[in-house]
N, C-alpha and C positions, 0 to 999 in steps of 0.2 A: 914792276918788280915789287913795289910796295904793297900791292894787292896780294901778291904771292906770299910775302913775308907776314902780312897780317893774317891771311888765311891759315898759314902754316902755324903761327903762334896761337890762333884760336883752336885749331885742331889739337895742338900739343896741350893746351889748357883743358880741352874737353876730355882727352884721354887721361890726363892726370886727375881730373875731377872724377871720371868713372872709376879709376883705380882707388881713389880715396873713398868713394861710396862703397865699393866692394869690400875694402878692408874695414870700413866702419861697421858694415853689416856683420861681418865675421867677428869683430871685437864685441859687438852687441850680443851675439849668440854666446860667445865665451863668457861674457859677464853674466848672462842670464843662467848659464850653467853653474858658474861659481856661486851665484846667489842661491841656487837650489842646493848645491853641495854645502854651502854654509848653513842653511837651515837644517839639513840632515845632520851636518856635524854638530850644530848646537843641540839638537834632540839627542844625539849620541852622548854628548858630553853631560847633558842633564840626566840621562839614564844612568851614566857611569857614577855621577855624584850620588844619586839615590842608592844605587847598589853599594857604593862605598860606605855610605851612612849606615845602610842595613847591616853590612859586614861588621862595622865598628860596634854596633849594638849587640850583634851576635857574639863577638868576641868578649864584650863585657859580661854577657850572660854566661858564656863558657867559663870565664875566669871565676865567677861566683859559684858556678856549679863545681869547679875544680876545688875551690877552697872548701865547699861543704863536703865534697868527697874526701878530702884530706882530713878534715876533722872526724868525719864518720870512721874513716880507716884507723885513725889514731885511737879513737874510743874502742873499736873492736880489737885492735891489737892489745890495748890494755886489758880488756876483758879476757882475751885469750891467754895472756900472760898470768892473770889471776887464776884462770882455770887450770892452766898448766902447773902452777904451784899447788894448787889444791890437789890435783891428781897425783902429783909427785908425792905429797904428804900421804895420800891414801895408799899409793903403792908401797911406800916405806913402811907404813903401819901394817899392811897386808903381808909383806915380807917378814916382819917381826912376829906376826901371829903365826904365819906358816912355819917359821923356824921353831917356835914354841910347840906347836902341834907335832912337828917332826920329832922334837926331843921327847915329847910325851909318848908318842907312838914307839920310838926306838927303846925308851925306858921300859915300856910295858912289855915289849917283846923279850928284853933281856932279863926282866924280873922273874924270879922263880915263883911258880904258882903255889902259894901257901893254902893248905886246906882250911876251909872256914866251916864252922858248924852251920848246918842248914836246918831250919825248923820245918818239920814235916807236918802238914796239916792233913786231917782225916777227910775233910771236905774236898770234893773235886772242884777245881776251879775252871772256869770257862777260859778257853784259849783267848789270849789277847789278839786282837785283830792285827793281821800282818802289817808291818810298817811299809810304807812306800819306799822304794829304793830311790834315793835321789840320783838324778842323772847329772854327771858332771857337765859343767858349763865350760865349753872350750872357747874362751875369749883370750887367747894368748897363752904363754907358758904358765902364768900364775894361776889362771883358771883351771887348767888341766892338773896342776899339782894339788890345788885345793880340792878338786873333785877326787883325785886318787887318795888324798889323806882322808877325806870323808868316807870314801868306800871302804878303805882299811879300817877306819874306826867302827863303822857299821858291821863289818865282818867280825871284828874282835868282840863286839858286843853280842853278836849272835852266838859266837862260840862259847863265850862265858855263860850265856843263858842256857845253852845246851848242856854244858858241864854241870851247872846248878840243877837242871832238870834230871840229868842222869844220876846224880848223887841222891836226889830226892826220891828217885824210883826204887 
């Protein structure tokens, strides 16, 4: 029986030893895979750190560009406000001139035509070249009104010239 117990104990140790070797081989493979994964993970972490550094530099550059844009925009807004003030002054001055022209035109229409002595010359004069008729500039309501006032003034001048010529004849 002692031989049987010894043989059984040796067989049990051999089976346990085989199981240990198999589990050691499996663990060795897993450790190898983990080391490979660790190297890939380290590479990924390094790439991530480089990307983070590049992103931080890009953000710094964008902040600088944003500050420059803000300054440029502020300068342009100030220039636009100055132009607006200048244009507003020009429009007010144009309105004043337009109202004065309108007053002159309405005063000339309502004034009675007083006969004026006209000097008659014996020499025939050459006809003055025809004046070009200004075309009204339609740049908004003020441009149309100025054009209409200029056309009315030109028509009045031509009628007065025709009356003078008729009296001279």
